[in-house]
C-alpha positions as CSV (number, residue, x, y, z in Angstrom):
1,M,105.1,4.5,221.8
2,N,103.2,6.6,224.3
3,R,105.4,8.4,227.3
4,I,104.6,9.6,230.5
5,G,106.6,12.3,232.3
6,I,106.0,12.8,235.9
7,D,107.4,15.3,238.4
8,V,106.1,15.0,242.1
9,G,106.7,18.5,243.6
10,G,106.3,20.3,247.0
11,T,102.8,21.4,245.8
12,F,101.8,20.1,242.8
13,T,102.4,16.9,241.0
14,D,102.9,17.4,237.3
15,I,102.1,14.8,234.6
16,V,102.6,14.9,230.7
17,L,102.0,12.3,228.3
18,V,103.3,12.5,224.6
19,D,102.4,10.4,221.4
20,D,105.9,9.6,219.7
21,Q,104.3,9.2,216.3
22,S,101.7,12.4,216.3
23,G,103.5,14.6,218.9
24,Q,100.4,15.4,220.5
25,I,100.9,16.6,224.2
26,W,98.6,16.3,227.2
27,S,98.8,17.3,230.5
28,T,97.5,17.9,233.6
29,K,98.3,18.7,237.6
30,V,97.3,17.0,240.7
31,P,97.7,18.2,244.2
32,T,100.8,15.8,245.7
33,T,100.3,14.0,249.0
34,P,102.9,14.5,251.4
35,A,101.5,11.8,253.6
36,D,101.9,9.1,250.5
37,R,103.3,10.6,247.4
38,V,102.4,7.4,245.7
39,V,98.6,8.2,246.0
40,G,99.0,11.3,244.2
41,A,101.2,10.0,241.5
42,M,99.0,7.4,240.9
43,A,96.0,10.3,240.8
44,G,97.8,12.0,238.0
45,F,98.7,8.7,236.5
46,R,94.9,8.0,235.7
47,R,94.2,11.3,235.1
48,I,96.6,11.7,232.2
49,L,95.4,8.3,230.9
50,E,91.6,9.5,231.3
51,L,92.5,13.1,229.5
52,S,94.2,11.3,226.6
53,G,91.9,8.1,226.2
54,R,94.9,6.0,226.2
55,A,95.0,2.5,228.5
56,S,97.9,1.7,231.0
57,R,99.0,-1.0,228.4
58,D,99.5,1.7,225.7
59,V,102.1,3.6,227.8
60,G,105.8,1.9,226.8
61,F,107.8,4.2,229.0
62,I,107.3,6.8,232.3
63,G,110.1,8.6,233.5
64,H,109.6,10.0,237.0
65,G,111.1,12.9,239.0
66,T,110.3,14.0,242.6
67,T,111.7,16.3,245.3
68,M,111.1,13.5,248.1
69,A,114.9,13.0,248.6
70,T,115.5,16.9,249.3
71,N,112.5,17.2,251.3
72,M,113.3,14.4,253.7
73,I,117.0,15.7,254.2
74,V,115.5,19.1,254.9
75,E,113.0,17.9,257.2
76,G,115.1,15.3,259.0
77,K,112.7,12.5,257.7
78,G,115.2,10.0,256.4
79,A,115.6,6.4,257.8
80,R,116.9,5.7,261.2
81,T,120.6,5.2,260.3
82,A,123.9,4.0,262.2
83,L,127.2,5.0,260.5
84,I,130.1,2.5,261.1
85,T,133.7,4.2,260.8
86,T,137.6,3.5,261.7
87,Q,138.2,3.8,265.4
88,G,138.7,7.2,266.1
89,F,136.7,9.0,263.7
90,R,132.9,8.3,264.8
91,D,132.6,12.2,265.3
92,V,133.5,13.0,261.7
93,L,130.0,14.3,261.1
94,E,129.9,16.6,264.0
95,L,133.2,18.6,263.3
96,R,132.1,18.8,260.1
97,R,134.5,20.9,257.9
98,I,134.6,24.2,260.0
99,S,137.4,25.8,258.5
100,R,134.8,25.9,254.8
101,H,132.1,27.8,257.1
102,D,129.4,25.4,255.9
103,R,126.7,27.2,257.7
104,A,123.5,28.9,256.2
105,D,124.4,32.2,257.2
106,L,128.1,33.1,258.0
107,Y,127.3,36.5,259.7
108,D,124.2,35.0,261.9
109,L,125.3,35.1,265.6
110,H,122.2,33.1,266.4
111,F,123.0,30.1,264.0
112,T,122.0,27.0,265.5
113,N,123.3,23.9,263.5
114,P,120.9,21.3,261.9
115,R,120.5,18.2,263.9
116,P,122.9,15.7,263.2
117,L,122.3,13.1,260.5
118,V,123.2,10.2,262.9
119,E,122.6,10.3,266.5
120,R,126.0,10.0,268.3
121,R,125.4,7.1,270.0
122,W,124.7,5.3,266.4
123,C,128.1,6.5,265.3
124,L,130.2,3.6,265.9
125,E,133.5,2.6,265.3
126,V,135.6,-0.7,264.2
127,A,139.4,-1.2,264.2
128,E,140.8,-1.2,260.7
129,R,143.4,1.5,259.3
130,M,143.9,2.0,255.5
131,R,146.8,4.5,254.7
132,H,146.3,7.1,252.2
133,D,148.1,5.3,249.3
134,G,146.3,2.1,249.6
135,T,148.1,0.0,251.7
136,I,147.0,-1.9,254.9
137,E,147.8,-0.7,258.0
138,T,145.6,-2.4,260.2
139,P,143.2,-5.1,258.8
140,L,139.5,-4.9,259.6
141,D,138.4,-6.5,262.9
142,L,135.9,-8.7,261.4
143,Q,134.7,-10.1,265.1
144,A,134.3,-6.6,266.3
145,L,132.0,-5.8,263.1
146,R,130.2,-8.7,264.1
147,Q,129.5,-7.3,267.3
148,L,128.1,-3.9,266.0
149,A,125.7,-5.7,263.8
150,Q,124.3,-7.9,266.7
151,R,123.5,-4.3,268.2
152,I,122.2,-2.7,265.1
153,Q,119.8,-6.0,264.8
154,Q,118.2,-5.4,268.0
155,A,117.8,-1.6,267.4
156,D,115.2,0.1,265.0
157,I,117.8,0.9,262.9
158,E,117.0,0.4,259.2
159,A,120.1,1.8,257.5
160,V,123.7,1.5,257.6
161,A,126.7,3.8,256.5
162,V,130.0,2.6,256.0
163,S,132.9,4.8,255.6
164,F,136.3,4.1,256.4
165,L,139.6,6.2,255.9
166,H,141.3,6.2,252.9
167,A,138.7,4.0,251.2
168,Y,138.9,5.9,248.1
169,A,142.6,4.8,247.7
170,N,141.7,1.1,248.2
171,P,137.9,0.1,249.1
172,L,138.9,-3.5,250.4
173,H,137.8,-3.1,253.8
174,E,134.6,-1.5,253.1
175,R,133.9,-4.2,250.5
176,E,134.6,-6.9,253.3
177,A,132.3,-5.0,255.7
178,V,129.6,-4.3,253.2
179,D,129.6,-8.2,252.3
180,E,129.4,-9.3,256.2
181,L,126.9,-6.9,257.1
182,K,124.6,-7.6,254.2
183,R,124.7,-11.4,255.2
184,L,124.2,-10.5,259.2
185,L,121.5,-7.7,258.6
186,P,119.7,-8.8,255.4
187,D,116.8,-6.7,256.0
188,R,118.4,-3.4,256.6
189,F,119.7,-1.0,253.9
190,I,123.7,-0.9,253.5
191,T,125.8,1.3,251.8
192,A,129.6,2.2,251.4
193,S,131.4,5.7,250.6
194,H,133.4,3.9,248.0
195,E,130.1,2.9,246.3
196,V,128.7,6.6,246.8
197,N,131.7,9.2,246.7
198,P,134.8,7.5,245.8
199,E,137.5,10.7,246.8
200,M,139.3,12.3,249.2
201,Q,138.5,14.1,252.0
202,E,136.2,12.2,255.0
203,Y,133.9,14.4,256.1
204,E,132.0,15.2,252.5
205,R,132.3,11.6,251.7
206,T,130.9,10.2,255.5
207,S,128.2,12.9,255.0
208,S,127.5,11.8,251.4
209,T,127.0,8.3,252.5
210,V,125.0,8.7,255.4
211,M,122.8,10.8,253.3
212,N,122.6,7.8,251.1
213,A,121.6,5.5,253.7
214,L,119.1,8.3,255.6
215,L,117.4,8.1,251.6
216,G,117.7,4.3,251.3
217,P,114.6,2.5,252.7
218,V,112.3,5.4,252.1
219,C,113.1,5.8,248.4
220,M,113.1,1.8,247.9
221,R,109.7,1.7,249.2
222,Y,108.1,4.5,247.1
223,I,110.1,3.0,244.0
224,H,108.7,-0.5,244.8
225,N,105.3,0.7,245.9
226,F,104.7,2.8,242.7
227,E,106.0,0.0,240.3
228,A,103.4,-2.5,242.0
229,Q,100.7,-0.1,241.7
230,L,101.6,1.0,238.4
231,K,101.7,-3.2,237.2
232,D,98.2,-3.8,238.8
233,T,97.2,-1.2,236.2
234,G,98.4,-3.2,233.4
235,F,101.4,-1.2,232.9
236,R,104.4,-3.0,231.4
237,G,106.6,-0.5,230.0
238,E,110.0,0.6,231.2
239,L,109.8,3.1,234.3
240,L,113.1,5.3,234.6
241,F,113.9,8.0,237.4
242,M,115.6,11.4,237.0
243,Q,118.6,12.1,238.6
244,S,120.4,14.9,239.7
245,N,123.1,15.0,236.8
246,G,119.7,15.4,234.3
247,G,119.7,12.0,233.3
248,L,117.9,9.0,233.7
249,A,118.4,5.9,235.4
250,S,116.6,2.1,236.1
251,T,115.0,1.9,239.4
252,A,117.5,-0.5,240.6
253,Q,120.1,2.0,240.0
254,V,118.2,4.6,241.8
255,A,117.1,2.2,244.8
256,A,120.7,1.1,245.4
257,K,122.3,5.0,245.0
258,P,119.0,7.1,246.1
259,I,121.5,10.0,246.7
260,V,121.4,10.8,242.8
261,L,117.7,11.9,243.5
262,L,118.9,15.2,245.6
263,E,117.9,17.4,242.7
264,S,115.6,15.2,240.5
265,G,112.6,17.5,240.1
266,P,114.7,20.9,239.1
267,A,116.9,19.0,236.8
268,G,113.8,17.6,234.6
269,G,113.2,21.2,234.0
270,V,117.0,21.6,233.2
271,S,117.2,18.7,230.5
272,A,113.9,20.1,229.0
273,A,115.6,23.3,228.4
274,V,118.8,21.5,226.9
275,R,116.4,19.7,224.3
276,T,114.9,23.5,223.8
277,S,118.1,25.1,223.5
278,E,119.3,22.5,220.8
279,Q,116.2,22.9,218.7
280,A,116.3,26.8,218.5
281,D,120.0,26.8,218.3
282,L,120.7,29.2,221.5
283,K,124.2,29.3,222.4
284,G,123.4,30.3,225.7
285,V,120.3,30.4,228.2
286,L,119.8,31.4,231.8
287,L,117.2,29.6,233.3
288,G,114.7,30.3,235.9
289,D,111.8,28.0,237.5
290,M,109.5,29.3,239.9
291,G,107.4,26.6,241.6
292,G,105.3,26.5,244.3
293,T,107.8,26.4,246.6
294,T,111.3,27.6,245.6
295,F,112.5,29.7,242.8
296,D,115.5,27.9,241.1
297,V,118.3,29.1,238.9
298,S,120.5,27.1,236.2
299,L,122.7,27.8,233.1
300,V,122.7,26.3,229.9
301,R,126.0,26.9,227.6
302,E,126.3,25.2,224.1
303,S,123.3,23.0,225.0
304,R,125.0,21.6,227.7
305,P,124.2,22.3,231.5
306,E,126.7,23.5,234.2
307,I,127.5,20.5,236.2
308,R,128.8,20.6,240.0
309,T,130.3,17.8,241.7
310,H,130.0,19.3,245.4
311,G,127.5,21.4,247.6
312,L,125.4,22.0,250.8
313,L,122.1,20.4,251.7
314,H,120.6,21.9,254.8
315,T,124.5,22.9,255.7
316,H,125.2,19.1,255.5
317,A,127.9,18.5,252.8
318,V,127.0,16.2,249.5
319,R,129.1,14.9,246.9
320,A,127.2,13.7,243.6
321,P,127.5,14.9,240.0
322,T,124.6,17.5,240.1
323,I,123.3,20.1,237.5
324,D,124.4,23.5,239.0
325,I,121.3,24.8,240.4
326,D,120.7,27.5,242.9
327,S,117.6,27.7,244.8
328,I,116.0,30.1,247.3
329,G,112.6,30.0,248.9
330,A,110.9,32.4,246.6
331,G,108.1,30.4,245.1
332,G,104.3,31.0,244.3
333,G,103.6,29.2,247.6
334,S,106.2,31.1,249.8
335,I,104.7,33.1,252.8
336,A,105.3,36.5,253.1
337,W,105.6,38.0,256.4
338,I,106.5,41.1,258.5
339,D,109.4,41.1,261.2
340,S,109.6,42.9,264.4
341,G,111.6,46.0,262.8
342,G,108.7,46.0,260.3
343,G,110.4,44.7,257.4
344,V,108.6,42.4,254.6
345,H,110.4,39.1,254.4
346,I,109.3,36.1,251.6
347,G,110.1,32.6,252.9
348,P,111.9,30.3,252.9
349,E,108.3,28.9,254.9
350,S,105.9,27.5,252.0
351,A,102.1,27.0,252.5
352,G,103.2,23.7,250.3
353,A,100.2,21.5,249.0
354,D,98.3,21.4,252.2
355,P,96.6,24.0,252.9
356,G,98.7,26.0,250.0
357,P,98.1,29.6,249.5
358,A,95.0,31.3,251.0
359,C,93.4,31.4,247.2
360,Y,93.4,27.8,247.1
361,G,90.4,27.7,249.6
362,R,92.0,25.0,251.6
363,G,92.0,26.5,254.8
364,G,95.4,28.8,254.4
365,T,95.5,32.0,256.1
366,R,98.5,33.3,255.3
367,P,99.7,35.7,252.5
368,T,101.9,33.9,249.6
369,V,103.5,35.2,246.3
370,T,100.9,33.9,244.8
371,D,98.1,35.4,246.8
372,C,99.8,39.0,245.7
373,N,99.9,37.9,242.0
374,L,96.1,37.2,241.9
375,L,95.3,40.6,243.5
376,L,97.5,42.1,241.1
377,G,96.2,40.7,237.9
378,Y,99.2,38.5,237.3
379,V,97.0,35.5,238.0
380,D,93.7,34.8,236.8
381,P,91.2,33.3,239.0
382,D,89.1,31.9,236.3
383,S,91.6,30.5,234.1
384,F,94.1,28.7,236.5
385,L,95.1,25.5,235.6
386,G,92.7,26.1,232.5
387,G,89.6,27.0,234.6
388,E,89.8,23.6,236.4
389,F,91.1,25.3,240.1
390,R,89.2,28.2,240.4
391,L,90.9,30.7,242.9
392,D,89.1,32.7,245.9
393,V,89.9,36.3,245.5
394,E,88.2,37.3,248.8
395,A,90.4,34.7,250.3
396,A,93.7,36.1,249.2
397,R,92.6,39.9,249.8
398,V,91.9,38.8,253.5
399,A,95.2,37.3,254.0
400,V,97.0,40.1,252.4
401,D,95.2,42.7,254.1
402,T,95.3,41.0,257.3
403,H,98.9,40.3,257.9
404,L,100.5,42.8,255.6
405,A,98.3,45.5,254.7
406,R,97.0,46.6,258.0
407,P,100.3,46.3,259.7
408,L,102.3,48.6,257.3
409,G,99.5,51.1,256.8
410,V,98.9,50.7,253.3
411,S,96.2,49.6,250.8
412,T,96.0,45.8,250.2
413,V,97.2,46.6,246.5
414,E,100.1,48.3,247.7
415,A,100.9,45.7,249.9
416,A,100.7,42.9,247.5
417,W,102.6,45.1,245.3
418,T,105.7,45.5,247.7
419,V,105.7,41.4,248.3
420,R,106.2,41.4,244.5
421,V,109.1,43.6,244.2
422,I,110.8,42.2,247.2
423,A,110.5,38.6,245.2
424,N,111.8,39.7,242.3
425,A,114.5,41.1,243.9
426,L,115.5,38.1,245.9
427,M,115.3,36.3,242.5
428,A,117.3,38.9,240.1
429,Q,120.1,38.4,242.9
430,A,119.9,34.6,242.4
431,M,120.0,35.0,238.9
432,R,123.2,37.4,239.3
433,L,124.8,34.9,241.5
434,M,124.7,32.0,238.8
435,T,126.0,34.4,236.1
436,V,128.2,37.5,237.2
437,E,129.8,35.5,240.1
438,R,130.6,32.9,238.0
439,G,132.5,35.0,235.4
440,Y,129.2,35.2,232.5
441,D,127.6,38.2,231.3
442,P,123.7,37.9,231.6
443,R,123.5,40.2,228.8
444,E,124.9,38.0,226.2
445,L,122.2,35.4,227.4
446,A,118.4,34.6,226.8
447,Y,116.2,34.1,229.9
448,M,113.9,30.9,229.8
449,C,111.6,30.9,232.4
450,Y,109.3,28.1,233.5
451,G,107.3,26.6,236.4
452,G,103.8,27.6,237.1
453,A,104.9,31.1,238.4
454,G,108.2,31.4,235.9
455,P,106.7,33.4,233.3
456,V,104.6,35.4,235.7
457,H,108.1,37.5,236.9
458,A,109.5,36.7,233.7
459,I,109.9,40.1,232.0
460,D,110.6,42.2,235.2
461,L,113.7,39.6,235.9
462,A,114.7,40.3,232.6
463,Q,114.8,43.9,232.7
464,E,116.6,43.7,236.0
465,L,119.6,42.1,234.6
466,D,119.3,43.9,230.8
467,I,118.8,40.7,229.1
468,K,117.0,41.2,225.9
469,E,115.2,38.2,225.1
470,V,112.6,36.2,227.2
471,I,111.9,32.4,226.2
472,V,108.5,30.6,227.4
473,P,108.7,27.0,226.1
474,P,105.8,25.0,225.8
475,L,104.3,23.6,228.9
476,P,106.0,26.0,231.1
477,G,104.1,25.2,234.2
478,L,104.7,21.2,233.6
479,F,108.1,21.7,232.2
480,S,110.3,19.3,234.7
481,A,107.7,16.6,233.9
482,F,108.1,17.3,230.2
483,G,112.2,16.9,230.7
484,M,111.5,13.3,232.1
485,I,110.3,12.6,228.6
486,V,112.9,14.4,226.5
487,A,116.2,13.2,229.0
488,D,118.3,10.6,228.1
489,R,119.7,7.8,230.1
490,Q,123.3,8.6,231.9
491,F,125.5,7.3,234.1
492,D,128.3,9.2,236.2
493,G,131.5,7.4,236.9
494,Q,134.5,8.9,238.8
495,A,137.9,7.4,240.2
496,A,140.3,9.8,242.8
497,I,144.0,10.1,241.8
498,E,144.8,13.0,244.1
499,A,148.5,13.4,242.7
500,E,150.2,16.7,241.2
501,L,149.0,16.3,237.3
502,R,152.9,16.4,236.0
503,A,153.9,13.2,238.4
504,V,151.0,11.2,237.2
505,P,151.9,8.6,234.1
506,P,149.6,9.5,231.0
507,Q,148.8,5.7,230.9
508,R,147.5,5.7,234.2
509,I,144.9,8.6,233.3
510,L,144.1,6.2,230.3
511,D,143.8,3.1,232.2
512,T,141.5,4.9,234.7
513,Y,139.7,6.4,232.0
514,A,139.0,2.8,230.3
515,S,137.6,1.5,233.7
516,L,135.3,4.1,233.9
517,R,134.3,3.3,230.5
518,E,133.5,-0.4,231.6
519,Q,131.7,0.8,234.5
520,A,129.5,3.1,232.4
521,R,128.8,0.2,229.5
522,S,128.0,-2.0,232.2
523,A,125.2,0.6,234.6
524,L,123.6,1.3,230.9
525,G,123.8,-2.2,229.3
526,Q,120.5,-3.3,230.1
527,G,117.8,-1.8,227.9
528,T,120.1,0.2,225.7
529,A,121.7,-2.8,223.5
530,G,122.2,-1.7,219.8
531,Q,122.3,2.1,221.1
532,R,125.6,4.3,220.8
533,I,127.2,5.6,224.1
534,A,128.4,8.6,224.1
535,M,131.4,9.5,226.7
536,T,132.2,12.8,228.0
537,Y,135.6,13.1,229.8
538,R,136.0,15.5,232.7
539,A,138.9,16.0,235.6
540,D,138.9,17.8,238.6
541,C,142.0,19.8,239.8
542,R,143.1,22.2,241.9
543,Y,146.3,24.5,242.9
544,A,148.3,22.6,245.7
545,G,146.9,24.0,249.1
546,Q,143.4,24.8,247.8
547,P,140.9,23.0,249.3
548,A,138.6,23.0,246.6
549,A,138.7,21.7,242.8
550,I,137.1,22.8,239.5
551,T,136.0,20.2,236.9
552,V,137.3,20.8,233.4
553,D,136.6,18.7,230.2
554,V,139.1,16.7,228.6
555,R,139.2,16.4,224.9
556,D,137.9,12.8,223.3
557,D,141.1,12.7,221.0
558,L,143.6,13.4,223.5
559,V,141.9,10.5,225.9
560,A,142.4,8.1,222.9
561,D,146.1,9.2,221.9
562,G,147.5,9.9,225.4
563,G,150.8,11.4,225.8
564,Q,152.2,14.6,227.3
565,A,149.7,16.5,225.4
566,L,147.1,15.0,227.7
567,A,148.4,16.8,230.7
568,D,149.2,19.9,229.1
569,H,145.4,20.3,228.0
570,I,144.2,19.5,231.3
571,Q,146.4,22.1,232.8
572,Q,145.3,24.6,230.1
573,A,141.7,24.1,230.7
574,F,142.2,24.0,234.4
575,E,143.9,27.7,234.2
576,R,141.6,28.8,231.7
577,N,138.4,28.3,233.9
578,H,140.4,29.5,237.1
579,K,141.2,32.9,235.7
580,R,137.5,32.9,234.4
581,M,136.1,32.4,237.8
582,W,139.0,33.8,240.2
583,N,140.3,36.2,237.8
584,F,144.0,34.9,238.2
585,I,146.3,32.2,237.8
586,K,149.1,30.6,239.8
587,P,151.6,29.5,236.6
588,D,154.5,28.5,239.4
589,Q,151.9,26.5,241.6
590,P,151.7,22.9,241.1
591,V,148.4,21.8,239.4
592,V,147.0,18.8,241.4
593,L,144.9,16.0,239.6
594,V,141.9,15.2,242.3
595,N,139.7,12.9,240.3
596,L,138.8,11.6,236.9
597,R,135.4,11.2,235.6
598,V,133.7,9.7,232.9
599,Q,129.8,10.8,231.8
600,A,128.0,8.4,229.5
601,N,125.1,9.2,227.5
602,V,122.5,7.0,225.5
603,P,120.0,8.9,223.4
604,T,116.7,7.6,224.4
605,G,114.9,10.9,224.8
606,W,111.9,12.0,222.8
607,R,113.3,14.5,219.9
608,G,110.0,15.8,218.6
609,V,108.4,19.2,218.7
610,V,105.0,20.0,221.0
611,R,101.7,19.6,219.7
612,Q,99.2,20.4,222.6
613,A,96.1,18.8,222.5
614,A,94.1,21.9,223.0
615,A,95.9,24.0,220.3
616,G,93.6,22.8,217.6
617,K,94.2,24.4,214.3
618,A,95.2,27.7,215.0
619,S,96.8,29.4,212.1
620,A,99.4,32.5,212.0
621,E,96.5,34.4,210.2
622,G,93.9,34.0,212.4
623,G,95.4,32.6,215.7
624,S,96.4,36.2,217.3
625,R,92.5,36.9,217.9
626,R,92.4,38.4,221.5
627,Q,89.5,37.0,223.6
628,R,89.2,39.5,226.1
629,T,90.3,42.1,228.7
630,R,91.9,41.7,232.3
631,D,93.0,44.4,234.3
632,V,96.8,44.1,235.6
633,Y,99.1,46.3,238.1
634,V,101.2,47.7,235.5
635,D,103.5,51.1,236.0
636,G,102.0,51.9,239.1
637,K,98.1,51.3,238.4
638,M,95.5,49.1,237.2
639,Q,95.2,48.8,233.3
640,A,93.0,46.7,231.4
641,L,95.1,44.4,229.1
642,P,94.1,42.4,225.7
643,V,94.1,38.4,226.7
644,Y,95.5,35.9,224.2
645,R,95.4,32.0,224.3
646,R,98.6,30.6,223.5
647,A,97.3,27.6,222.0
648,D,95.5,29.9,219.5
649,L,98.8,31.8,218.3
650,G,100.3,29.7,215.3
651,A,103.7,29.5,214.1
652,D,105.3,32.9,213.6
653,V,102.4,35.2,215.2
654,R,103.4,38.3,216.4
655,V,101.7,39.8,219.3
656,E,102.5,43.7,220.5
657,G,102.6,44.6,224.0
658,P,101.3,45.5,226.5
659,A,99.3,42.0,226.5
660,I,98.8,39.0,228.2
661,I,99.3,35.7,227.1
662,E,97.7,32.7,229.0
663,E,97.8,29.0,228.7
664,Q,96.7,26.2,231.2
665,S,99.8,26.1,233.3
666,S,101.1,30.0,233.5
667,C,100.9,33.4,232.2
668,L,102.6,35.7,230.7
669,I,102.4,40.0,230.5
670,F,104.6,41.8,228.7
671,K,104.7,45.7,228.1
672,A,104.2,48.5,225.9
673,G,107.2,48.5,223.2
674,Q,107.8,44.8,223.7
675,T,106.8,42.1,220.8
676,A,106.2,38.2,221.5
677,R,106.5,35.7,218.6
678,V,106.0,32.2,218.2
679,D,108.9,30.6,216.6
680,P,109.0,27.2,214.7
681,A,109.5,24.8,218.0
682,G,106.7,26.4,219.6
683,N,108.5,28.7,222.0
684,L,107.3,32.4,222.8
685,R,110.1,34.9,222.3
686,I,109.7,38.2,223.8
687,A,112.1,41.0,222.4
688,L,112.7,43.5,225.5
């Protein structure tokens, strides 16, 4: 079977095709089309078919990831949405969670909250009240609900979010409201909090539900348009979308719950890194994904990604199982600028796909990280994207000289180097936040870099954190798209408990896990007949009085047997994680069991080893021949370094630094005393 992975990023849309039988891979990049992302995705689909010599009917599977959902929330371009909530709680989105300081910069005295997710006039109330234990205090006023539906029908509202107080304990009123709204507003997107985030804390639950509503109509149109255009080309295979949790889901599931797309693009790269760490038997890997707009950092331990269940997006609370990824605005397209005090900054504004960095020759005039790397020799203007996309060195020089060098009173090269150093410092800090501040020693990890600009900065970043090995996987510039091919189908379910752990009967825990297993089997049933579904059990716990919970793993055998040992195990796992994160525990403080979770996984992803179409018949003996030299700014001066093509490096080849290893989607520069070798899985491994 032929599989295709598509990752629609902020600057480029990446496409990878793999032939299951031979392991041969083709890849390409095309510009993203922000006005209509389907146009860019389809252009990439046609281009990869052309390169591989395949027809659309020959493709049996497409995995798709996108940054579209995140961009819509950040840019305020979601669908016009109404919120229907319990009488007296219409301002929950405005009140937010002030005690948690959910703002971009705690010390910014000029901080301004972003525009509310829903205009206040469309925050609507209806009489109903559910108690915290799930019993009914006030029945749902269906007549008042019908009047609200009539008001919405006459407006340009595209989506409705329903979030009632304590619906996590008993969703009866929300279900009644959704059924009635779908009957009265059949052309609107309707979503409810018990479907999106069934847990306590009304602000976070409401915020997440509203985000799902904002995304619903736009994502649904994208999915339907993309499916229709694929079918027009003759595609009859399976289309799945990458979720924030690193697993794939059907179009129907994603269309109903598009909030799972918020980290869709970056999650693809982590899924590919998980598969790579399995093949290379890596115990701990720090991941750095540097693309056109952001630098994303995450962590994989024992071939499993770290998962978080809550976070902030543009200061709005969002709750959904998500790979723990920290992002900063330091991508290749991030714009470098000087503040009024003469300080140099990078991002968060990006040149994006249009016009892009100045060196793209599309009208961009402001300097970016990519422009600076080009002037320093870390990017080759002639071999960028395999030579298909030639870069304009003079345009980059003018941009850096005009906006940085002259105002700073330094040479163009010095200004470019300043930007590179600042970018490295920002990215190294993000890497420390992912490791040191979570209780992990980066010196015990390997650093795996990807994204088009990832390898370009990798050696400097690893040295900054005393990491001893850098790993560059195959196809680093298209690694997230590759992740869409190797990822598995996955489902995450949760149920609220919100009671002291020792007071919860073990049978209630077992029954809840059993119910979540059935949800998972139902969600994964279509398309997975006869395949084994692997279940992972987790629990969210906190000390009584604490605001935030910690998620811990629960052993399978204890879920099967139950009994007091189950509660003991959950408490010990919680205290162990609490000690690692905060360096203390409270033995006399009750532990609260907040939620139970089940993650179900079906191994449907490709498990082969990459063999690139351009690799030819390179051998370990003859494949390390250097092609030419290139000037690179290293150790304070421009130096001519030998250049090797990665496609020419056979298994077990070793290259001594200083040297450059180029490939279609990226470039690696390493220094004297450092050695690069190719492992059996095709990864470049550099010993520092």
